[in-house]
C-alpha positions in Angstrom: 13.4 -67.6 -20.5 12.3 -64.2 -21.5 8.7 -64.9 -20.7 9.4 -66.1 -17.0 11.3 -63.3 -16.3 8.6 -60.8 -18.1 6.0 -62.6 -15.7 8.5 -61.5 -12.6 8.4 -57.9 -14.0 4.9 -57.5 -14.2 4.5 -59.3 -10.6 6.9 -57.0 -8.7 6.1 -54.1 -11.1 2.6 -53.8 -9.7 3.1 -53.7 -6.3 6.4 -51.0 -7.0 5.2 -48.9 -9.4 2.9 -47.6 -6.6 5.1 -46.7 -4.3 7.0 -45.1 -6.9 4.3 -43.1 -7.6 3.6 -41.8 -4.5 6.9 -40.8 -4.0 6.8 -39.2 -7.6 3.6 -37.4 -6.2 5.4 -36.4 -2.6 8.3 -34.7 -4.5 7.8 -31.2 -4.8 9.8 -31.1 -8.1 7.5 -33.1 -10.0 3.9 -33.6 -8.5 1.3 -35.6 -9.8 2.8 -34.8 -13.5 5.4 -37.2 -13.6 3.2 -40.1 -12.5 1.1 -39.2 -15.6 3.9 -38.8 -17.8 5.8 -42.5 -17.0 2.2 -43.9 -16.6 1.4 -42.9 -20.3 4.6 -44.4 -21.4 4.2 -47.7 -19.4 0.4 -48.4 -19.9 -0.1 -47.0 -23.1 -3.7 -46.4 -24.2 -4.9 -47.3 -20.3 -2.8 -45.3 -18.3 -6.0 -43.6 -17.1 -7.6 -46.2 -15.3 -4.3 -46.9 -13.8 -3.9 -43.2 -12.7 -7.6 -43.3 -11.3 -5.8 -46.2 -9.1 -3.0 -44.4 -7.9 -5.0 -41.0 -7.4 -7.4 -43.1 -5.0 -4.6 -44.7 -3.1 -3.5 -41.4 -2.3 -6.7 -39.9 -1.3 -6.9 -43.4 0.8 -3.3 -42.5 2.3 -4.5 -38.2 2.5 -7.4 -39.7 5.1 -5.8 -42.0 6.9 -3.3 -39.5 7.8 -6.3 -37.0 8.6 -7.9 -39.5 11.0 -4.2 -40.2 12.6 -3.9 -36.5 12.9 -7.4 -35.8 14.1 -6.6 -38.4 17.3 -3.6 -36.8 18.1 -5.2 -33.3 18.3 -8.1 -34.3 19.6 -6.1 -35.6 22.9 -4.1 -32.1 22.9 -7.4 -30.0 22.2 -6.6 -29.0 18.8 -8.9 -28.0 16.6 -9.5 -31.0 13.5 -10.0 -30.8 10.0 -12.5 -32.6 7.6 -11.5 -35.4 5.1 -11.8 -35.2 1.7 -15.0 -36.9 1.5 -16.5 -33.9 3.7 -17.9 -30.6 3.1 -15.9 -28.9 5.2 -12.3 -30.6 4.2 -10.1 -29.9 0.6 -11.7 -31.5 -2.1 -8.7 -33.0 -4.0 -5.8 -34.1 -2.4 -3.8 -33.6 -5.4 -4.5 -29.9 -5.5 -2.3 -30.0 -2.8 0.6 -32.2 -3.7 
């Protein structure tokens, strides 16, 4: 029974941990340090590869936000800023969270 419970936990943790990590990063009290600490405790030696996945998801989320913002601002006549991959925009979203 314990092995079935653990299998279910692993299934849901893979999905839920990303949500919790993003929430932790966006919380101004914790930022990315809480995710690093928690992932090191949860994943042990492989935590750095898991952190890389979270960083990539944050970058994708930030770029999606920028795209939406550019679309809205271009309709309003507002200037737009670059994505994380462009030379004119911020290079690391994690510097700002």
